[in-house]
LUMKOL-276739 format. One record per residue (C-alpha): residue number from 0; residue in three letters; x, y, z. Coordinates in steps of 0.05 Angstrom, whole numbers. Layout:
N
> num:residu:xx:yy:zz
> NUM:ALA:X:Y:Z .
...
! end
This chain:
490
> num:residu:xx:yy:zz
> 0:MET:845:-333:1503 .
> 1:ASN:805:-275:1477 .
> 2:ALA:825:-236:1415 .
> 3:HIS:882:-188:1430 .
> 4:HIS:843:-125:1414 .
> 5:ASP:788:-145:1462 .
> 6:ASN:836:-148:1520 .
> 7:ALA:857:-75:1520 .
> 8:PRO:822:-59:1587 .
> 9:LEU:856:-119:1619 .
> 10:TYR:924:-98:1593 .
> 11:ARG:912:-30:1624 .
> 12:ARG:898:-64:1690 .
> 13:PHE:964:-101:1686 .
> 14:THR:999:-36:1669 .
> 15:ASP:969:-4:1730 .
> 16:LEU:989:-64:1772 .
> 17:LEU:1061:-58:1750 .
> 18:HIS:1060:16:1764 .
> 19:ARG:1034:6:1835 .
> 20:THR:1082:-51:1848 .
> 21:ILE:1148:-27:1819 .
> 22:GLY:1133:44:1796 .
> 23:LEU:1140:26:1722 .
> 24:ASP:1117:79:1673 .
> 25:ALA:1089:41:1613 .
> 26:ALA:1108:97:1565 .
> 27:SER:1182:89:1582 .
> 28:LEU:1183:16:1564 .
> 29:GLY:1128:14:1512 .
> 30:HIS:1057:-12:1521 .
> 31:SER:1070:-68:1470 .
> 32:ALA:1128:-93:1512 .
> 33:ILE:1084:-98:1573 .
> 34:GLU:1030:-133:1533 .
> 35:ARG:1081:-184:1508 .
> 36:ALA:1104:-197:1579 .
> 37:VAL:1032:-206:1602 .
> 38:ASP:1018:-254:1543 .
> 39:GLN:1081:-293:1559 .
> 40:ARG:1063:-303:1633 .
> 41:ALA:990:-317:1617 .
> 42:ALA:1010:-370:1566 .
> 43:ALA:1056:-403:1617 .
> 44:TRP:1001:-403:1669 .
> 45:CYS:951:-432:1619 .
> 46:ALA:1000:-487:1601 .
> 47:ASP:1007:-504:1674 .
> 48:GLY:938:-535:1683 .
> 49:HIS:893:-478:1660 .
> 50:ALA:885:-494:1586 .
> 51:ASP:816:-463:1578 .
> 52:ALA:830:-400:1617 .
> 53:THR:822:-330:1591 .
> 54:LEU:864:-269:1603 .
> 55:ALA:811:-246:1652 .
> 56:ASP:820:-312:1690 .
> 57:TYR:895:-299:1692 .
> 58:TRP:883:-229:1719 .
> 59:GLU:838:-255:1775 .
> 60:ALA:889:-308:1793 .
> 61:ALA:946:-258:1794 .
> 62:GLN:907:-213:1840 .
> 63:ALA:908:-267:1893 .
> 64:SER:979:-291:1882 .
> 65:PRO:1041:-250:1899 .
> 66:ALA:1082:-305:1866 .
> 67:MET:1046:-293:1799 .
> 68:VAL:1057:-218:1805 .
> 69:GLN:1131:-231:1819 .
> 70:ALA:1135:-276:1758 .
> 71:LEU:1106:-220:1715 .
> 72:VAL:1156:-171:1745 .
> 73:GLU:1213:-219:1728 .
> 74:THR:1189:-220:1656 .
> 75:VAL:1185:-144:1650 .
> 76:VAL:1252:-131:1684 .
> 77:VAL:1306:-146:1633 .
> 78:PRO:1375:-135:1664 .
> 79:GLU:1424:-96:1622 .
> 80:THR:1488:-82:1659 .
> 81:TRP:1563:-95:1657 .
> 82:PHE:1625:-87:1700 .
> 83:TYR:1651:-16:1707 .
> 84:ARG:1592:14:1671 .
> 85:ASP:1603:90:1671 .
> 86:ALA:1671:77:1701 .
> 87:ASP:1682:148:1726 .
> 88:ALA:1631:137:1781 .
> 89:PHE:1675:83:1811 .
> 90:LYS:1738:125:1804 .
> 91:ALA:1701:180:1842 .
> 92:LEU:1679:129:1894 .
> 93:ALA:1750:107:1908 .
> 94:ARG:1773:179:1919 .
> 95:LEU:1712:199:1961 .
> 96:ALA:1717:135:2003 .
> 97:HIS:1789:151:2022 .
> 98:GLU:1769:222:2039 .
> 99:ARG:1712:197:2082 .
> 100:LEU:1757:149:2120 .
> 101:ASP:1810:203:2130 .
> 102:GLU:1757:249:2159 .
> 103:ARG:1724:203:2208 .
> 104:GLY:1773:145:2217 .
> 105:THR:1760:71:2210 .
> 106:ALA:1720:58:2272 .
> 107:LEU:1657:54:2230 .
> 108:PRO:1659:19:2162 .
> 109:LEU:1637:54:2099 .
> 110:ARG:1566:35:2081 .
> 111:ILE:1550:29:2007 .
> 112:LEU:1483:12:1976 .
> 113:SER:1471:-14:1905 .
> 114:LEU:1396:-11:1888 .
> 115:PRO:1375:-40:1841 .
> 116:CYS:1436:-85:1836 .
> 117:SER:1411:-127:1778 .
> 118:THR:1456:-188:1766 .
> 119:GLY:1511:-162:1811 .
> 120:GLU:1560:-128:1764 .
> 121:GLU:1552:-60:1798 .
> 122:PRO:1562:-81:1871 .
> 123:TYR:1619:-127:1853 .
> 124:THR:1651:-69:1814 .
> 125:ILE:1644:-27:1877 .
> 126:ALA:1679:-82:1917 .
> 127:MET:1735:-89:1866 .
> 128:THR:1744:-14:1862 .
> 129:LEU:1751:-5:1937 .
> 130:LEU:1796:-64:1947 .
> 131:ASP:1841:-43:1889 .
> 132:ALA:1843:26:1921 .
> 133:GLY:1873:-4:1983 .
> 134:ILE:1812:-3:2028 .
> 135:ASP:1807:-64:2072 .
> 136:THR:1744:-106:2073 .
> 137:ALA:1736:-92:2147 .
> 138:HIS:1726:-18:2129 .
> 139:MET:1668:-28:2081 .
> 140:ARG:1599:-57:2080 .
> 141:ILE:1565:-66:2013 .
> 142:ASP:1491:-80:2010 .
> 143:ALA:1460:-100:1943 .
> 144:MET:1385:-103:1932 .
> 145:ASP:1339:-117:1874 .
> 146:ILE:1266:-133:1861 .
> 147:SER:1284:-191:1814 .
> 148:GLU:1297:-256:1850 .
> 149:ARG:1323:-285:1785 .
> 150:SER:1376:-230:1780 .
> 151:LEU:1396:-239:1852 .
> 152:ALA:1407:-314:1840 .
> 153:VAL:1454:-297:1782 .
> 154:ALA:1490:-247:1825 .
> 155:GLN:1502:-296:1881 .
> 156:ARG:1527:-348:1833 .
> 157:ALA:1579:-297:1809 .
> 158:VAL:1595:-330:1742 .
> 159:TYR:1591:-283:1683 .
> 160:SER:1591:-287:1607 .
> 161:ARG:1626:-241:1559 .
> 162:ASN:1564:-196:1557 .
> 163:SER:1583:-171:1626 .
> 164:PHE:1651:-147:1601 .
> 165:ARG:1645:-87:1554 .
> 166:GLY:1700:-47:1523 .
> 167:ASN:1770:-67:1503 .
> 168:ALA:1811:-72:1566 .
> 169:PHE:1798:-119:1625 .
> 170:PRO:1855:-116:1675 .
> 171:PHE:1803:-125:1730 .
> 172:ARG:1781:-191:1699 .
> 173:ASP:1853:-217:1699 .
> 174:ALA:1860:-197:1772 .
> 175:HIS:1794:-219:1801 .
> 176:PHE:1764:-274:1757 .
> 177:THR:1780:-345:1738 .
> 178:ARG:1761:-374:1670 .
> 179:THR:1713:-432:1673 .
> 180:GLU:1675:-474:1622 .
> 181:ASP:1613:-430:1627 .
> 182:GLY:1645:-361:1636 .
> 183:TRP:1687:-324:1686 .
> 184:ARG:1680:-338:1761 .
> 185:LEU:1691:-280:1809 .
> 186:ALA:1740:-291:1865 .
> 187:PRO:1709:-309:1932 .
> 188:ARG:1745:-251:1967 .
> 189:ILE:1703:-204:1924 .
> 190:VAL:1638:-243:1929 .
> 191:ASP:1642:-245:2004 .
> 192:THR:1644:-170:2010 .
> 193:VAL:1573:-161:1982 .
> 194:ARG:1508:-178:2018 .
> 195:PHE:1449:-189:1972 .
> 196:SER:1376:-183:1990 .
> 197:HIS:1308:-176:1957 .
> 198:ALA:1278:-106:1961 .
> 199:ASN:1230:-60:1924 .
> 200:LEU:1251:13:1916 .
> 201:MET:1177:32:1918 .
> 202:GLN:1169:0:1987 .
> 203:LEU:1238:13:2018 .
> 204:ASP:1240:10:2094 .
> 205:ALA:1290:65:2107 .
> 206:THR:1285:58:2183 .
> 207:ALA:1307:-14:2180 .
> 208:LEU:1364:0:2132 .
> 209:GLY:1397:59:2166 .
> 210:VAL:1438:108:2125 .
> 211:TYR:1493:98:2074 .
> 212:ASP:1554:139:2056 .
> 213:PHE:1546:122:1982 .
> 214:VAL:1484:101:1945 .
> 215:PHE:1483:75:1873 .
> 216:CYS:1414:79:1842 .
> 217:ARG:1428:82:1767 .
> 218:ASN:1386:76:1705 .
> 219:VAL:1320:59:1739 .
> 220:LEU:1288:126:1754 .
> 221:ILE:1280:139:1679 .
> 222:TYR:1228:83:1678 .
> 223:PHE:1184:117:1730 .
> 224:ASN:1131:170:1720 .
> 225:ARG:1135:234:1761 .
> 226:ASP:1098:208:1822 .
> 227:ALA:1140:144:1825 .
> 228:GLN:1203:184:1815 .
> 229:GLN:1186:228:1875 .
> 230:THR:1170:167:1917 .
> 231:ALA:1237:136:1898 .
> 232:LEU:1276:199:1910 .
> 233:HIS:1246:208:1979 .
> 234:ALA:1266:136:1996 .
> 235:LEU:1337:148:1971 .
> 236:ASN:1340:213:2009 .
> 237:ASP:1320:176:2073 .
> 238:VAL:1377:125:2066 .
> 239:LEU:1430:175:2045 .
> 240:ALA:1476:199:2100 .
> 241:GLU:1478:274:2114 .
> 242:ASN:1542:283:2075 .
> 243:GLY:1532:223:2030 .
> 244:THR:1538:216:1955 .
> 245:LEU:1483:191:1909 .
> 246:PHE:1504:162:1841 .
> 247:VAL:1451:160:1786 .
> 248:GLY:1450:144:1712 .
> 249:PRO:1472:195:1660 .
> 250:ALA:1401:207:1636 .
> 251:GLU:1377:220:1707 .
> 252:THR:1420:280:1724 .
> 253:GLY:1368:330:1702 .
> 254:LEU:1316:295:1746 .
> 255:LEU:1361:300:1807 .
> 256:MET:1373:374:1797 .
> 257:ARG:1300:388:1786 .
> 258:HIS:1288:357:1854 .
> 259:GLY:1339:401:1887 .
> 260:MET:1399:355:1893 .
> 261:GLN:1467:387:1881 .
> 262:SER:1517:361:1831 .
> 263:ALA:1582:337:1862 .
> 264:LYS:1617:368:1801 .
> 265:ILE:1656:306:1786 .
> 266:PRO:1660:297:1710 .
> 267:LEU:1623:237:1684 .
> 268:ALA:1610:208:1753 .
> 269:PHE:1536:231:1755 .
> 270:ALA:1543:242:1830 .
> 271:PHE:1499:285:1875 .
> 272:HIS:1496:310:1946 .
> 273:ARG:1437:332:1988 .
> 274:PRO:1429:408:1984 .
> 275:ALA:1453:454:2040 .
> 276:PRO:1398:466:2092 .
> 277:ALA:1392:539:2072 .
> 278:GLU:1372:519:2002 .
> 279:VAL:1317:471:2023 .
> 280:GLN:1247:498:2021 .
> 281:LEU:1200:487:2079 .
> 282:ASN:1157:438:2041 .
> 283:GLY:1213:390:2025 .
> 284:TRP:1283:378:1997 .
> 285:HIS:1256:365:1928 .
> 286:THR:1228:434:1913 .
> 287:ALA:1290:472:1892 .
> 288:PRO:1284:512:1827 .
> 289:LEU:1302:483:1759 .
> 290:ALA:1377:478:1750 .
> 291:THR:1414:499:1688 .
> 292:ALA:1451:454:1640 .
> 293:ALA:1516:482:1666 .
> 294:ALA:1513:433:1723 .
> 295:LEU:1512:377:1671 .
> 296:ALA:1582:394:1651 .
> 297:MET:1618:337:1617 .
> 298:THR:1562:286:1625 .
> 299:HIS:1540:240:1570 .
> 300:SER:1466:222:1571 .
> 301:PRO:1448:154:1545 .
> 302:VAL:1380:135:1517 .
> 303:PRO:1329:112:1569 .
> 304:THR:1314:43:1542 .
> 305:LEU:1326:-27:1569 .
> 306:ALA:1387:-30:1526 .
> 307:PRO:1422:35:1545 .
> 308:LEU:1478:67:1508 .
> 309:GLN:1546:39:1523 .
> 310:VAL:1583:99:1551 .
> 311:PHE:1658:102:1544 .
> 312:SER:1665:28:1527 .
> 313:ALA:1710:37:1467 .
> 314:GLU:1757:85:1434 .
> 315:PRO:1766:143:1430 .
> 316:PHE:1744:155:1502 .
> 317:ALA:1763:94:1542 .
> 318:TRP:1798:98:1609 .
> 319:PRO:1802:28:1640 .
> 320:ASP:1849:48:1697 .
> 321:SER:1823:57:1767 .
> 322:VAL:1854:126:1780 .
> 323:ALA:1804:182:1788 .
> 324:ARG:1814:239:1738 .
> 325:THR:1821:311:1757 .
> 326:PRO:1753:344:1764 .
> 327:PHE:1732:393:1711 .
> 328:SER:1722:448:1761 .
> 329:THR:1722:456:1836 .
> 330:GLY:1686:519:1854 .
> 331:SER:1693:586:1820 .
> 332:PRO:1716:592:1748 .
> 333:ARG:1791:594:1736 .
> 334:THR:1819:660:1713 .
> 335:PHE:1873:680:1664 .
> 336:PHE:1929:728:1680 .
> 337:ASN:1888:786:1654 .
> 338:GLY:1832:768:1703 .
> 339:THR:1784:743:1649 .
> 340:PRO:1741:685:1673 .
> 341:GLN:1761:620:1639 .
> 342:HIS:1691:605:1616 .
> 343:ALA:1687:673:1581 .
> 344:LYS:1750:660:1541 .
> 345:LEU:1727:589:1527 .
> 346:ASN:1663:616:1496 .
> 347:ASP:1705:658:1449 .
> 348:MET:1745:596:1430 .
> 349:LEU:1682:556:1417 .
> 350:GLN:1654:609:1371 .
> 351:HIS:1686:575:1311 .
> 352:THR:1675:597:1240 .
> 353:PRO:1653:545:1189 .
> 354:PRO:1715:505:1172 .
> 355:ASN:1737:489:1101 .
> 356:GLY:1681:529:1069 .
> 357:MET:1627:495:1110 .
> 358:SER:1561:522:1087 .
> 359:GLU:1512:561:1130 .
> 360:ARG:1464:503:1119 .
> 361:MET:1514:458:1154 .
> 362:VAL:1527:508:1210 .
> 363:ASN:1453:517:1222 .
> 364:PRO:1422:448:1215 .
> 365:LEU:1354:475:1235 .
> 366:LYS:1349:497:1163 .
> 367:ALA:1355:425:1140 .
> 368:THR:1319:361:1159 .
> 369:SER:1357:306:1194 .
> 370:GLN:1347:259:1136 .
> 371:SER:1362:309:1079 .
> 372:HIS:1434:321:1061 .
> 373:ASP:1471:357:1006 .
> 374:PRO:1514:303:973 .
> 375:THR:1565:355:955 .
> 376:GLN:1579:371:1029 .
> 377:PRO:1626:328:1070 .
> 378:GLN:1592:284:1123 .
> 379:ILE:1640:250:1170 .
> 380:THR:1608:199:1215 .
> 381:SER:1667:155:1235 .
> 382:PRO:1730:182:1268 .
> 383:THR:1794:175:1230 .
> 384:ASN:1857:156:1268 .
> 385:ALA:1878:229:1269 .
> 386:ALA:1810:250:1296 .
> 387:ARG:1812:197:1350 .
> 388:ASP:1880:220:1373 .
> 389:THR:1860:293:1371 .
> 390:LEU:1794:283:1408 .
> 391:GLN:1826:238:1460 .
> 392:ALA:1879:291:1473 .
> 393:ALA:1826:345:1476 .
> 394:HIS:1785:305:1525 .
> 395:ALA:1847:295:1569 .
> 396:LEU:1859:370:1569 .
> 397:ALA:1787:383:1588 .
> 398:ASP:1789:334:1645 .
> 399:ALA:1850:370:1671 .
> 400:GLY:1811:435:1672 .
> 401:ARG:1847:463:1612 .
> 402:LEU:1782:479:1575 .
> 403:THR:1808:531:1528 .
> 404:GLU:1866:487:1506 .
> 405:ALA:1817:431:1493 .
> 406:ALA:1772:476:1451 .
> 407:ASN:1833:504:1415 .
> 408:ALA:1858:433:1397 .
> 409:ILE:1791:415:1367 .
> 410:ASN:1785:480:1329 .
> 411:VAL:1855:472:1300 .
> 412:TYR:1835:403:1277 .
> 413:LEU:1772:430:1244 .
> 414:GLU:1812:483:1208 .
> 415:GLN:1856:430:1177 .
> 416:HIS:1806:375:1164 .
> 417:ALA:1736:363:1140 .
> 418:PRO:1678:376:1188 .
> 419:HIS:1673:321:1240 .
> 420:ALA:1612:302:1281 .
> 421:GLU:1652:280:1342 .
> 422:ALA:1691:345:1342 .
> 423:PHE:1627:388:1344 .
> 424:TYR:1598:341:1396 .
> 425:LEU:1657:351:1442 .
> 426:LEU:1654:426:1430 .
> 427:GLY:1582:422:1453 .
> 428:VAL:1604:386:1517 .
> 429:LEU:1656:440:1530 .
> 430:ALA:1604:494:1520 .
> 431:ASP:1560:457:1570 .
> 432:ALA:1618:458:1618 .
> 433:SER:1625:534:1611 .
> 434:GLY:1550:544:1623 .
> 435:ASP:1535:569:1553 .
> 436:THR:1474:527:1536 .
> 437:ASN:1458:566:1472 .
> 438:LEU:1527:552:1444 .
> 439:ALA:1524:480:1467 .
> 440:ARG:1457:471:1432 .
> 441:GLY:1486:497:1368 .
> 442:GLN:1547:451:1371 .
> 443:TYR:1504:390:1383 .
> 444:ARG:1461:408:1323 .
> 445:LYS:1523:415:1279 .
> 446:ALA:1543:345:1301 .
> 447:LEU:1473:320:1285 .
> 448:TYR:1474:352:1216 .
> 449:LEU:1538:313:1200 .
> 450:ASP:1513:250:1234 .
> 451:PRO:1438:247:1247 .
> 452:GLN:1449:180:1283 .
> 453:HIS:1498:209:1334 .
> 454:ALA:1463:181:1394 .
> 455:GLU:1503:218:1447 .
> 456:ALA:1491:285:1414 .
> 457:LEU:1417:269:1409 .
> 458:ALA:1414:250:1482 .
> 459:HIS:1453:311:1505 .
> 460:LEU:1410:358:1464 .
> 461:ALA:1349:324:1493 .
> 462:THR:1375:337:1563 .
> 463:LEU:1382:411:1547 .
> 464:LEU:1311:414:1521 .
> 465:GLU:1286:377:1583 .
> 466:LEU:1320:426:1629 .
> 467:GLU:1289:484:1589 .
> 468:GLY:1220:454:1598 .
> 469:ASP:1210:427:1527 .
> 470:ARG:1190:357:1547 .
> 471:ASN:1159:340:1480 .
> 472:GLY:1221:361:1442 .
> 473:ALA:1264:322:1491 .
> 474:ARG:1221:260:1483 .
> 475:LEU:1226:263:1407 .
> 476:LEU:1301:269:1410 .
> 477:MET:1306:211:1458 .
> 478:GLN:1264:168:1412 .
> 479:ARG:1312:186:1355 .
> 480:ALA:1371:168:1399 .
> 481:SER:1339:102:1417 .
> 482:ARG:1329:85:1343 .
> 483:ALA:1400:106:1328 .
> 484:GLN:1426:61:1384 .
> 485:GLY:1384:3:1358 .
> 486:ALA:1413:13:1289 .
> 487:GLN:1483:12:1317 .
> 488:ARG:1470:-53:1354 .
> 489:GLY:1437:-84:1293 .
! end
């Protein structure tokens, strides 16, 4: 084929083709990744009887062959998923499903959609969750769709390797899987509850599908540009029942709020509802004003890459049980006996003075670069056992709505121990929950001073900047978070 640098216009054509076909934004994946995928498929095509062909010949052939375009899509789409990923979404599903059945009875089954379903871990987790919650298979219908035929084949085979099981507790695997020579085989009673089909989110036929009570569309919108995101969100809106719930990925919460969807206010579930009719503008449901970061309370935002952050897969924040936790808040702020709003008192608790002689430079990391540290100052990047226990207890208090007690527990720890990145990170999350974005921003930056590679703090701070309109700043932080995650995996 031609020299690589001579093919730049052709690579741009392939990039445009992928955008038109599946909505892919080349910047989210990286132009070099797309070029590698094109080179790989072109090389395979040349080896299959077209030895003297050029990249231009491959382009012309692909234009006339849906099968070749599909093969290119398969190369670009790299599945990265696992069972019970972002487990709180499934805990929320179990509770909401029971509420829905109690409201309307069992005459009509619950309809749940997983799109894209990748290699099946998500829809099968949905099935296991509902069955374990005591909902009969007759009362549910789970549709799973994906653009990748290869992924669908893996899903229908229902045999999984250890990569599909993340974390450190697998009671669901013991209950629903059988060990085989090539992995773990899912029980037929689970497999039979899911119906798989090939579908493209960019070309979804909502009229043929009908509406769903629950829609899972997670960690895909981040790979679309604004136009494709709007197309996808309109399609999802069309298949979502009037009082349905849409679950998205952690990094997509800001996008949903910018398009007018309302947070279901379920901590860490990343769940949304359609806005009330009075809040919808005449020109469409997606035109509500920019939401504040307060609605992102207690949400961790992973890095938008094809190898996303593993959220809550290991200590100190791992809850493998299937019981939904108490929501952070349900409506108006709680009040104390003196009538002071809880979030106001929480803000006072979060305004913590520098512990153990912590310097102003550490408190205000904007005065220091992320790579420049004073070796005389303590920098804690890994939780000690005491920190793990304290932070886990604080998180449990926060989940129970006892925000001030959670903040107090962390602050007491900081008064007695060296500065700790995880502690400041959690204080930032608590500040987010109280709606104080300025304080949250400061706590995340303290965490990043102590640990510049703290990927969750980077991603959360990026979300705040995105909501405030600083897209360039958010993108830079996300790139740092992506590098930090890559270093952790390496």
